[in-house]
N, C-alpha and C positions, 0 to 999 in steps of 0.2 A: 131634638135635640136635629083586642082580644076578647070581645064580647060576642062576636059573630063569626060566621064562617070566613075562611081566608079571603074569599073574593069580596066580602062586604066589610073587611076590617077597616079600611080607610074611611068609608062612609060612616061607620059606627063611631069612630073616634072623633070625626068632625061634629057629629050630632051631640056627643057627650059634653058636659061642662067640665071645666077644670075642678079640682086641682090635678096637677101632675099627669098631664097627657103628653107633654113634650111636643115636639114638632108634629103637626097633624096634617099639614099640606104636603103631599108627596112631591119629590123632586121630579122634574120633567124627564121623560124618557127620551132616548135618541129618536129623531124623526124616522118615520117608517122607511124612508129611503135608505136608512142605515141598518134597518132590521134584517131579518133572515131573508136570503142568506147574507151573513155578515161579511163585509170585505175585511181585508187585513187591517187590524186596528192601527190607527195613527195617533201619535201624541204630539200636541203642540208644545214646542219648547217653552220651558218656564221662563218668565221674565226675570229681570234682575231685582235687587232689593227695592222695597217700597217703604217710605217713611210711615211710621205709626200714625194713626189718626184717632183722636180721642174727643169724646163729647161727654158732658155731664149736665144734669138737670134735676128737677124734682116734679113728681107727678106726671100726668099725661103730657105727651109732647110729640111734635113732628119735627124730625131732624134731617136736614139735607146733608148728604155726605159728599166728600171730594174724592172718594176711593175710585180708582180707574176701573176699566172693564177687564178685571183679572180676578182670580180667586183670592178671597179675603177671609180672615178668621176673626169672628166677632165674639168678644167676651162682654156679656152684660152682667152687671153686678148691682144688686139692690138689697143690701144687707138688712134694711129695716122695713122692707115691703111686707104687706100682709094682703091676703085675698088674692085675686086674680092678677097675674103678671103676664104681659104679652108684648112681644116685639115682632113686627112684620115689615117686610119690604113690599114693593109692588108685585113681587113674584111669589112670595111664600111667607108662611108664618114660622118664624125660626125659634120663638120662645112662646110656650103656652103652658103656664105652670102656676103654682101658688107661692107667695113669698114667705120668708126671705129666699132669694134666688141668686145663684151665681153659676154661670155655665158658658160654654163656648160652642159656637156653631160656625158653619161657613156660608158664604154668599158668592154669587156669580159662578156657580158650579156648572152652569149650562151655557155654552157659547151663544151669544146673541141676546142674553137676558141679563142685562146689567142693572143692578140695584142702585137707585139714586136717593131714596128717602126711607128713613126708618119711622114707623109709627109706633109709639111706645105707650103702653098702659101700665101705670104704676101709681102707688099712693105714698111714695117716699122718695128720698134722694137716691139717685142712681148714677152710674158711670157706664159708658159704652166705648169699648176700645177695639179698633180694627188693626190687625197686623198682617204681615206676610208670614210665610212658613217659619221664619226665624223666631217667631214668638211662641212656637208650639213645643210641647214636650216631645222628646225623641224616644221611640221604642227601640231599645238596644236588645239584641238577642239574649235571652236568658235572664233579663232583669225586669221583674214584674213592676207595674205601676198600679196604684190603687187610688180611688177617689170617689166622688159623689156627683151626681147630676150630669148634664151633657158635657162632653169633652171631645177634643180632636187631637190626634197624634200624628206626628211625622214618622214615616216608615222609611228607613234607609235601604240602600241597595242589597245588603246581605240578607234581608228578611224574606222568607217565603210563605210564612203563615203567622197568624196572631190568634192565640188562645184567649178567650173572653169568658168571664164569669160575672153575672149580674144578679142583684137582688132587687127586684122591682115589684111594686104593687100594680103598676099600670103597664104601659107599652115598653117593650125593649126593641130598639132598632140599631142595626149596625150598618153603616155606609162605608164603601170603599171607593176612593177617587184615585185612579192611577193613569187615566187618560183624559180625554176631553169630556167624558160623561161619567157621573157617579153610578155605582151599582149598589143594590140593597140585598145583601145575602141573608140578613136576619131581620125579621119583622113579625113580632109575636107579642102576646100578652104574658106578663109574668116574668119569672126568672129565666135566665139563659145560661147554659154552659156548653161550650163547644169551640171549635177552631174554624177560622175563616182563612181561605187561601188569599194571600196578598203578595204581589210581586213588587218589591221596592224599586225605585222610589215611589211612594204613594202616601195617601192620607187616609186615616181611619177615624170615623166619627161614631161615638157611642152615645145613644140617647136613652134616657129613662129617668125615673123619679127617685131611684135608689142608689146603691153603691155598685162599683164595678172594680174588677181587677183584670188587667190586660198584660199578656206576656208574649213577646215576639220570639220567633225561632226561625 
């Protein structure tokens, strides 16, 4: 949006076949020049509103997008799909599951790596929608949200942590995007229950094949 040791987790997931592996290509880390010792973090100001972009089709397809070089949130919906469902860009595999499928992931999360084309594997009619952050559910403190499959949430200023509970048969991953680069505080096989520190404004992505409940505080 857990069969091997932690160091080999990503390799094992890429080697396995679907269903329900979620996103299996890791997001790029910050360049070594930004690694330890880390300089004082800087955050690029967020751009203004961006008009929604929508595509639809049936079966396998290659789709050119008009989305600019900024963070975007992609919802892929294939309610009658069966078998393997996949969506990838030039940079990463953002959907790797079995149908029917509906979930949300982000793109252009690393500066300098703009997505320009979606490659879709599906066997039924689908829609793909890209929005800015205005299209996301907002995590309000003390108000839990529940759902299924991959999801992304907007985290407002008042939030300092997000409690997350998942029920997954495969991989559980939680990403936090609060600056120029995303972080991966949770990456494991199976269920997860815990809290992730988040300083709003930020975005939180939950990936897995099962259900989730998230509560901001």
